[in-house]
VOPAGU-823866 format. One line per 8 residues: number of its first residue (from 0); their letters; for each residue x, y, z of C-alpha. Coordinates in steps of 0.5 Angstrom, whole numbers. Last residue first. Layout:
# residues N
NUM) a) X Y Z; ...
END
This chain:
# residues 265
264) xxxxxxxx) 10 56 -5; 11 52 1; 6 47 -2; 10 46 -8; 17 45 -3; 13 40 1; 11 36 -5; 18 36 -8
256) xxxxxxxx) 21 33 -1; 15 28 -1; 17 26 -8; 24 25 -6; 23 22 0; 19 16 -3; 24 15 -9; 30 15 -5
248) xxxxxxxx) 27 10 0; 25 6 -6; 32 6 -9; 35 4 -3; 30 -1 -1; 30 -5 -8; 31 -12 -7; 29 -13 0
240) xxxxxxxx) 23 -8 -1; 21 -13 -7; 21 -19 -2; 17 -15 3; 11 -14 -3; 9 -7 -3; 6 -1 1; 8 6 -1
232) xxxxxxxx) 8 12 3; 7 19 3; 6 23 10; 2 29 13; 2 34 18; 9 35 20; 10 42 22; 15 47 19
224) xxxxxxxx) 10 52 18; 9 51 10; 7 44 12; 12 39 13; 11 32 9; 14 26 12; 16 20 9; 14 13 9
216) xxxxxxxx) 16 6 6; 12 0 7; 13 -8 7; 8 -14 6; 10 -22 6; 7 -23 13; 3 -17 16; 4 -11 21
208) xxxxxxxx) 11 -12 22; 13 -15 15; 19 -10 14; 15 -3 16; 20 3 14; 20 10 16; 23 16 13; 27 22 15
200) xxxxxxxx) 34 19 17; 34 22 24; 27 23 25; 26 16 23; 31 13 27; 29 17 34; 22 14 32; 25 7 32
192) xxxxxxxx) 29 8 39; 22 10 42; 19 4 39; 25 -1 42; 24 3 49; 16 2 48; 17 -6 47; 12 -8 42
184) xxxxxxxx) 16 -8 35; 13 -13 30; 18 -17 27; 15 -24 30; 8 -22 27; 2 -18 29; 5 -17 36; -1 -13 39
176) xxxxxxxx) 0 -6 42; -6 -5 47; -1 -5 53; 3 0 50; -2 6 51; 0 12 46; -2 18 49; 6 20 50
168) xxxxxxxx) 7 19 43; 1 24 41; 5 30 45; 11 28 42; 9 29 35; 14 28 30; 16 21 31; 8 20 31
160) xxxxxxxx) 7 22 24; 13 18 21; 11 12 26; 4 12 24; 6 11 16; 11 6 17; 6 1 21; 7 -3 27
152) xxxxxxxx) 7 1 33; 1 6 31; -4 0 31; -7 1 38; -7 9 36; -12 7 31; -11 8 23; -17 10 20
144) xxxxxxxx) -18 8 13; -16 1 15; -11 -3 12; -13 -10 13; -8 -13 8; -2 -8 6; -3 -7 -1; 1 -11 -6
136) xxxxxxxx) 1 -9 -13; -4 -15 -15; -10 -10 -16; -9 -3 -18; -6 3 -14; -7 10 -12; -10 12 -5; -12 19 -2
128) xxxxxxxx) -14 20 5; -12 15 10; -13 18 16; -9 17 22; -13 17 29; -11 21 35; -18 24 35; -17 31 31
120) xxxxxxxx) -15 27 25; -7 26 23; -5 26 16; -4 20 11; -3 20 3; -2 13 -1; 2 10 -6; 1 2 -8
112) xxxxxxxx) 7 1 -12; 10 2 -19; 15 7 -15; 15 12 -20; 8 13 -23; 5 11 -16; 9 17 -13; 7 22 -18
104) xxxxxxxx) 0 20 -17; 0 21 -9; 4 27 -11; -2 30 -15; -6 29 -8; -1 33 -4; -1 39 -10; -8 39 -9
96) xxxxxxxx) -8 42 -2; -10 39 4; -16 40 8; -19 33 6; -16 29 1; -20 27 -5; -23 20 -5; -19 14 -7
88) xxxxxxxx) -17 13 -14; -15 6 -17; -10 7 -23; -11 5 -30; -8 -1 -34; -12 -7 -34; -7 -12 -31; -4 -17 -37
80) xxxxxxxx) -6 -23 -41; -3 -26 -47; -5 -27 -54; 0 -22 -57; -4 -17 -58; -5 -17 -50; -12 -19 -47; -15 -15 -41
72) xxxxxxxx) -15 -16 -34; -19 -13 -28; -25 -12 -32; -29 -17 -28; -31 -21 -34; -23 -22 -35; -22 -24 -28; -27 -29 -29
64) xxxxxxxx) -24 -32 -35; -17 -32 -32; -19 -36 -26; -23 -41 -31; -17 -41 -36; -12 -44 -30; -14 -51 -31; -14 -50 -39
56) xxxxxxxx) -7 -48 -38; -5 -54 -34; -4 -53 -27; 2 -52 -22; 0 -45 -21; 6 -41 -24; 6 -46 -29; -1 -45 -31
48) xxxxxxxx) 0 -37 -31; 6 -39 -36; 2 -43 -40; -4 -38 -41; 1 -33 -43; 3 -27 -39; 3 -19 -41; 8 -14 -41
40) xxxxxxxx) 6 -11 -34; 10 -18 -32; 10 -17 -24; 3 -15 -24; 1 -21 -28; 4 -25 -23; 1 -22 -17; -6 -22 -20
32) xxxxxxxx) -5 -30 -22; -3 -31 -15; -9 -28 -12; -14 -32 -17; -11 -38 -15; -17 -42 -12; -23 -38 -14; -26 -34 -8
24) xxxxxxxx) -33 -35 -7; -37 -29 -4; -42 -30 -11; -41 -37 -14; -35 -38 -18; -34 -38 -26; -37 -31 -26; -31 -28 -22
16) xxxxxxxx) -33 -24 -16; -34 -17 -17; -30 -13 -12; -24 -16 -14; -21 -21 -10; -19 -20 -3; -12 -22 1; -10 -15 -1
8) xxxxxxxx) -15 -12 3; -20 -6 0; -19 0 3; -25 3 8; -26 6 4; -29 5 -3; -24 5 -8; -26 8 -15
0) x) -24 5 -21
END
């Protein structure tokens, strides 16, 4: 299934609404079902899904039928339900080597989280070029295909690229920075300290700074000339980052370093 940019919001249903609901109406509990299925790739039965929603198994059946009809879910041999396997692929990255597109696939495979590639555009925007993932994994809601400078303070991908581009940092206007959540950095001094940490540690984090309940990990990719022109990132539920931060950071930075070495060759 191809993602049409701008990217879908995690808060949305699959592109085709369930047949059990009128067009444009979200069946209650759909996202909670998707998230539970994402957490249990082996499959979940109706009783467990109903318990997760506080309903009977017959009460959750219309939601499951809608997801089956839309192609998001399939039956298991044991009679349960699981997300239909297969990554979501966005359009090919522009102006970057194929090895970076391969790196997105590798990151998705290893992290089992939404994985994406970003690069600078010519107008100080950051383009989200290549995406892998599937419904329920935790894509940052409202993530645009082109990230404007006014959002650069709140996203891990922006932090990584800005940290290695002093000229672009100087053009950011803190008066445009929105406090999306209680954890959003809006102080220029705090933001510069965060960029220094990114340069020191080699990765950036977004811990519910843009959307409550969501987190990101991002690492830079240097081109053969040593200039950071792209970055790899994952987005996922914040609870998972808290539980697995060390392992997730190691995965993202390892895939980014490998992508750099392959590009350099």
